[in-house]
Biopython code that builds the backbone (N, CA, C, O; Angstrom):
import numpy as np
from Bio.PDB.StructureBuilder import StructureBuilder

atoms = [
    (1, "MET", "N", (0.699, -1.255, 0.102)),
    (1, "MET", "CA", (0.099, -0.072, -0.069)),
    (1, "MET", "C", (0.962, 1.442, 0.063)),
    (1, "MET", "O", (1.950, 1.694, 0.752)),
    (2, "ALA", "N", (0.236, 2.275, -0.814)),
    (2, "ALA", "CA", (1.247, 3.703, -0.972)),
    (2, "ALA", "C", (1.259, 4.169, 0.435)),
    (2, "ALA", "O", (0.131, 4.145, 0.927)),
    (3, "THR", "N", (2.096, 4.543, 1.149)),
    (3, "THR", "CA", (2.380, 5.485, 2.149)),
    (3, "THR", "C", (2.863, 6.807, 1.645)),
    (3, "THR", "O", (3.353, 6.819, 0.516)),
    (4, "THR", "N", (2.785, 8.079, 2.419)),
    (4, "THR", "CA", (3.215, 9.394, 2.341)),
    (4, "THR", "C", (4.272, 9.703, 3.426)),
    (4, "THR", "O", (3.910, 9.645, 4.602)),
    (5, "ARG", "N", (5.740, 10.074, 3.082)),
    (5, "ARG", "CA", (6.454, 10.788, 3.884)),
    (5, "ARG", "C", (6.874, 11.909, 3.526)),
    (5, "ARG", "O", (7.044, 11.955, 2.307)),
    (6, "ASP", "N", (7.081, 12.701, 3.979)),
    (6, "ASP", "CA", (7.418, 14.373, 3.567)),
    (6, "ASP", "C", (6.338, 14.641, 2.579)),
    (6, "ASP", "O", (6.694, 15.132, 1.508)),
    (7, "GLY", "N", (5.464, 14.471, 2.710)),
    (7, "GLY", "CA", (4.200, 15.211, 1.648)),
    (7, "GLY", "C", (4.494, 14.265, 0.246)),
    (7, "GLY", "O", (3.840, 14.644, -0.725)),
    (8, "ARG", "N", (5.203, 13.330, 0.059)),
    (8, "ARG", "CA", (5.444, 12.443, -0.986)),
    (8, "ARG", "C", (4.869, 11.177, -0.919)),
    (8, "ARG", "O", (4.774, 10.583, 0.155)),
    (9, "ILE", "N", (4.357, 10.574, -2.291)),
    (9, "ILE", "CA", (3.983, 9.406, -2.111)),
    (9, "ILE", "C", (5.009, 8.451, -2.141)),
    (9, "ILE", "O", (5.968, 8.547, -2.907)),
    (10, "ILE", "N", (4.840, 7.456, -1.276)),
    (10, "ILE", "CA", (6.010, 6.537, -1.390)),
    (10, "ILE", "C", (5.408, 5.078, -1.937)),
    (10, "ILE", "O", (4.615, 4.552, -1.156)),
    (11, "GLU", "N", (5.675, 4.372, -3.149)),
    (11, "GLU", "CA", (5.291, 3.061, -3.781)),
    (11, "GLU", "C", (6.439, 2.316, -3.711)),
    (11, "GLU", "O", (7.374, 2.876, -3.139)),
    (12, "THR", "N", (6.646, 1.131, -4.161)),
    (12, "THR", "CA", (6.822, -0.067, -4.446)),
    (12, "THR", "C", (7.161, -0.059, -6.191)),
    (12, "THR", "O", (6.151, 0.095, -6.878)),
    (13, "THR", "N", (8.057, -0.163, -6.709)),
    (13, "THR", "CA", (7.671, -0.428, -8.344)),
    (13, "THR", "C", (6.690, -1.289, -8.792)),
    (13, "THR", "O", (6.113, -1.034, -9.850)),
    (14, "THR", "N", (6.418, -2.253, -8.159)),
    (14, "THR", "CA", (5.367, -3.239, -8.628)),
    (14, "THR", "C", (4.141, -2.701, -8.341)),
    (14, "THR", "O", (3.188, -3.056, -9.034)),
    (15, "GLU", "N", (3.977, -1.898, -7.438)),
    (15, "GLU", "CA", (2.526, -1.002, -6.822)),
    (15, "GLU", "C", (2.510, 0.211, -8.007)),
    (15, "GLU", "O", (1.365, 0.552, -8.305)),
    (16, "ALA", "N", (3.513, 0.868, -8.679)),
    (16, "ALA", "CA", (3.707, 1.850, -9.182)),
    (16, "ALA", "C", (3.153, 1.177, -10.845)),
    (16, "ALA", "O", (2.453, 1.836, -11.614)),
    (17, "ARG", "N", (3.565, 0.005, -11.087)),
    (17, "ARG", "CA", (3.560, -0.491, -12.327)),
    (17, "ARG", "C", (1.978, -1.321, -12.749)),
    (17, "ARG", "O", (1.860, -2.087, -13.706)),
    (18, "GLN", "N", (1.019, -1.002, -11.925)),
    (18, "GLN", "CA", (0.133, -1.928, -11.501)),
    (18, "GLN", "C", (-1.083, -1.633, -12.682)),
    (18, "GLN", "O", (-2.051, -2.381, -12.816)),
    (19, "ALA", "N", (-0.841, -0.358, -13.542)),
    (19, "ALA", "CA", (-1.848, 0.038, -14.125)),
    (19, "ALA", "C", (-2.148, -1.158, -15.594)),
    (19, "ALA", "O", (-1.325, -1.820, -16.226)),
    (20, "GLU", "N", (-3.628, -1.055, -15.744)),
    (20, "GLU", "CA", (-3.766, -2.078, -17.116)),
    (20, "GLU", "C", (-4.444, -1.096, -17.879)),
    (20, "GLU", "O", (-4.957, -0.056, -17.467)),
    (21, "PRO", "N", (-4.378, -1.655, -19.351)),
    (21, "PRO", "CA", (-4.935, -0.986, -20.391)),
    (21, "PRO", "C", (-6.382, -1.484, -20.161)),
    (21, "PRO", "O", (-6.734, -2.609, -19.805)),
    (22, "GLY", "N", (-7.305, -0.175, -20.501)),
    (22, "GLY", "CA", (-8.719, -0.668, -20.176)),
    (22, "GLY", "C", (-9.594, -0.980, -21.632)),
    (22, "GLY", "O", (-8.896, -1.006, -22.646)),
    (23, "PRO", "N", (-10.544, -1.134, -21.742)),
    (23, "PRO", "CA", (-11.175, -1.662, -22.951)),
    (23, "PRO", "C", (-11.220, -0.680, -23.967)),
    (23, "PRO", "O", (-11.695, -0.915, -25.078)),
    (24, "SER", "N", (-10.596, 0.754, -23.526)),
    (24, "SER", "CA", (-10.672, 1.588, -24.664)),
    (24, "SER", "C", (-9.544, 1.444, -25.117)),
    (24, "SER", "O", (-9.362, 2.462, -25.786)),
    (25, "VAL", "N", (-8.790, 0.914, -25.171)),
    (25, "VAL", "CA", (-7.201, 0.446, -25.719)),
    (25, "VAL", "C", (-7.819, -0.354, -26.635)),
    (25, "VAL", "O", (-8.021, -0.171, -27.835)),
    (26, "ALA", "N", (-8.073, -1.202, -25.965)),
    (26, "ALA", "CA", (-8.463, -2.791, -26.917)),
    (26, "ALA", "C", (-9.190, -2.262, -28.110)),
    (26, "ALA", "O", (-9.064, -2.666, -29.266)),
    (27, "ALA", "N", (-10.005, -1.261, -27.659)),
    (27, "ALA", "CA", (-10.925, -1.104, -28.713)),
    (27, "ALA", "C", (-10.579, -0.167, -30.169)),
    (27, "ALA", "O", (-11.063, -0.281, -31.295)),
    (28, "LEU", "N", (-9.257, 1.055, -29.490)),
    (28, "LEU", "CA", (-8.443, 1.557, -30.497)),
    (28, "LEU", "C", (-7.879, 0.667, -31.323)),
    (28, "LEU", "O", (-8.025, 0.628, -32.545)),
    (29, "LEU", "N", (-7.067, -0.232, -30.487)),
    (29, "LEU", "CA", (-6.155, -1.004, -31.352)),
    (29, "LEU", "C", (-6.953, -2.078, -32.400)),
    (29, "LEU", "O", (-6.383, -2.428, -33.433)),
    (30, "SER", "N", (-8.269, -2.563, -32.074)),
    (30, "SER", "CA", (-9.146, -3.046, -33.266)),
    (30, "SER", "C", (-9.593, -2.361, -34.170)),
    (30, "SER", "O", (-9.589, -2.787, -35.325)),
    (31, "ILE", "N", (-10.187, -0.875, -33.781)),
    (31, "ILE", "CA", (-11.042, -0.095, -35.155)),
    (31, "ILE", "C", (-9.708, 0.214, -35.914)),
    (31, "ILE", "O", (-9.662, 0.036, -37.131)),
    (32, "SER", "N", (-8.442, 0.750, -35.106)),
    (32, "SER", "CA", (-7.273, 1.218, -36.136)),
    (32, "SER", "C", (-6.807, -0.254, -37.158)),
    (32, "SER", "O", (-6.118, -0.309, -38.177)),
    (33, "THR", "N", (-7.327, -1.052, -36.586)),
    (33, "THR", "CA", (-6.610, -2.526, -37.441)),
    (33, "THR", "C", (-7.504, -2.595, -38.346)),
    (33, "THR", "O", (-7.141, -2.655, -39.521)),
    (34, "GLY", "N", (-8.899, -2.603, -38.007)),
    (34, "GLY", "CA", (-9.904, -2.814, -38.973)),
    (34, "GLY", "C", (-9.447, -1.522, -40.393)),
    (34, "GLY", "O", (-9.068, -1.680, -41.554)),
    (35, "LEU", "N", (-9.651, -0.624, -39.774)),
    (35, "LEU", "CA", (-9.413, 0.495, -40.715)),
    (35, "LEU", "C", (-8.051, 0.484, -41.599)),
    (35, "LEU", "O", (-7.900, 1.323, -42.487)),
    (36, "ALA", "N", (-7.261, -0.301, -41.378)),
    (36, "ALA", "CA", (-6.148, -0.324, -42.010)),
    (36, "ALA", "C", (-6.113, -1.424, -42.972)),
    (36, "ALA", "O", (-5.236, -1.522, -43.831)),
    (37, "VAL", "N", (-7.046, -2.226, -42.825)),
    (37, "VAL", "CA", (-7.156, -3.292, -43.542)),
    (37, "VAL", "C", (-8.508, -2.921, -44.803)),
    (37, "VAL", "O", (-8.695, -3.199, -45.988)),
    (38, "LEU", "N", (-9.126, -2.268, -43.898)),
    (38, "LEU", "CA", (-10.215, -1.577, -45.198)),
    (38, "LEU", "C", (-9.659, -0.707, -45.890)),
    (38, "LEU", "O", (-10.112, -0.674, -47.034)),
    (39, "ILE", "N", (-8.812, 0.066, -45.669)),
    (39, "ILE", "CA", (-7.997, 0.915, -46.411)),
    (39, "ILE", "C", (-7.098, 0.467, -47.478)),
    (39, "ILE", "O", (-7.004, 0.969, -48.598)),
    (40, "LEU", "N", (-6.454, -0.524, -47.014)),
    (40, "LEU", "CA", (-5.606, -1.072, -48.074)),
    (40, "LEU", "C", (-6.294, -1.750, -48.863)),
    (40, "LEU", "O", (-5.982, -1.699, -50.052)),
    (41, "GLY", "N", (-7.607, -2.714, -48.387)),
    (41, "GLY", "CA", (-8.531, -3.338, -49.432)),
    (41, "GLY", "C", (-8.789, -2.492, -50.256)),
    (41, "GLY", "O", (-8.432, -2.879, -51.369)),
    (42, "VAL", "N", (-9.482, -0.980, -50.277)),
    (42, "VAL", "CA", (-9.845, -0.610, -51.301)),
    (42, "VAL", "C", (-8.823, -0.081, -52.288)),
    (42, "VAL", "O", (-9.124, 0.105, -53.467)),
    (43, "ILE", "N", (-7.400, 0.202, -51.719)),
    (43, "ILE", "CA", (-6.423, 0.801, -52.212)),
    (43, "ILE", "C", (-6.067, -0.602, -53.452)),
    (43, "ILE", "O", (-5.871, -0.408, -54.652)),
    (44, "TRP", "N", (-6.062, -1.464, -53.018)),
    (44, "TRP", "CA", (-5.640, -3.078, -53.963)),
    (44, "TRP", "C", (-6.931, -3.191, -54.621)),
    (44, "TRP", "O", (-6.987, -4.015, -55.534)),
    (45, "PHE", "N", (-7.965, -2.540, -54.348)),
    (45, "PHE", "CA", (-9.370, -3.018, -55.533)),
    (45, "PHE", "C", (-9.107, -1.903, -56.686)),
    (45, "PHE", "O", (-9.342, -2.141, -57.871)),
    (46, "VAL", "N", (-8.505, -0.444, -56.139)),
    (46, "VAL", "CA", (-9.005, 0.101, -57.085)),
    (46, "VAL", "C", (-7.525, 0.071, -58.015)),
    (46, "VAL", "O", (-7.598, 0.616, -59.117)),
    (47, "PHE", "N", (-6.452, -0.422, -57.695)),
    (47, "PHE", "CA", (-5.035, -0.192, -58.203)),
    (47, "PHE", "C", (-4.913, -1.679, -58.989)),
    (47, "PHE", "O", (-4.733, -1.915, -60.183)),
    (48, "PHE", "N", (-5.029, -2.307, -58.195)),
    (48, "PHE", "CA", (-4.358, -3.738, -58.731)),
    (48, "PHE", "C", (-5.409, -4.861, -59.246)),
    (48, "PHE", "O", (-4.924, -5.887, -59.722)),
    (49, "HIS", "N", (-7.022, -4.709, -59.169)),
    (49, "HIS", "CA", (-8.086, -5.269, -59.271)),
    (49, "HIS", "C", (-8.140, -5.386, -61.017)),
    (49, "HIS", "O", (-8.057, -4.387, -61.732)),
    (50, "THR", "N", (-8.255, -6.422, -61.411)),
    (50, "THR", "CA", (-8.396, -6.496, -63.053)),
    (50, "THR", "C", (-9.587, -7.169, -63.508)),
    (50, "THR", "O", (-9.806, -7.289, -64.714)),
]
sb = StructureBuilder()
sb.init_structure("model")
sb.init_model(0)
sb.init_chain("A")
sb.init_seg("    ")
for serial, (resi, resn, name, xyz) in enumerate(atoms, 1):
    if name == "N":
        sb.init_residue(resn, " ", resi, " ")
    sb.init_atom(name, np.array(xyz, "f"), 0.0, 1.0, " ", f" {name:<3s}", serial, name[0])
structure = sb.get_structure()
């Protein structure tokens, strides 16, 4: 547990690193990957489809 000493918060390295990427990070990754695939598909269809 974090303690306060001289007005500063003291944590161990394990406590300080316990943040987890929330669902918004996973959603952003999924949406950006999907958009990249879609854009590359459109470019392929316009320029290389015969």
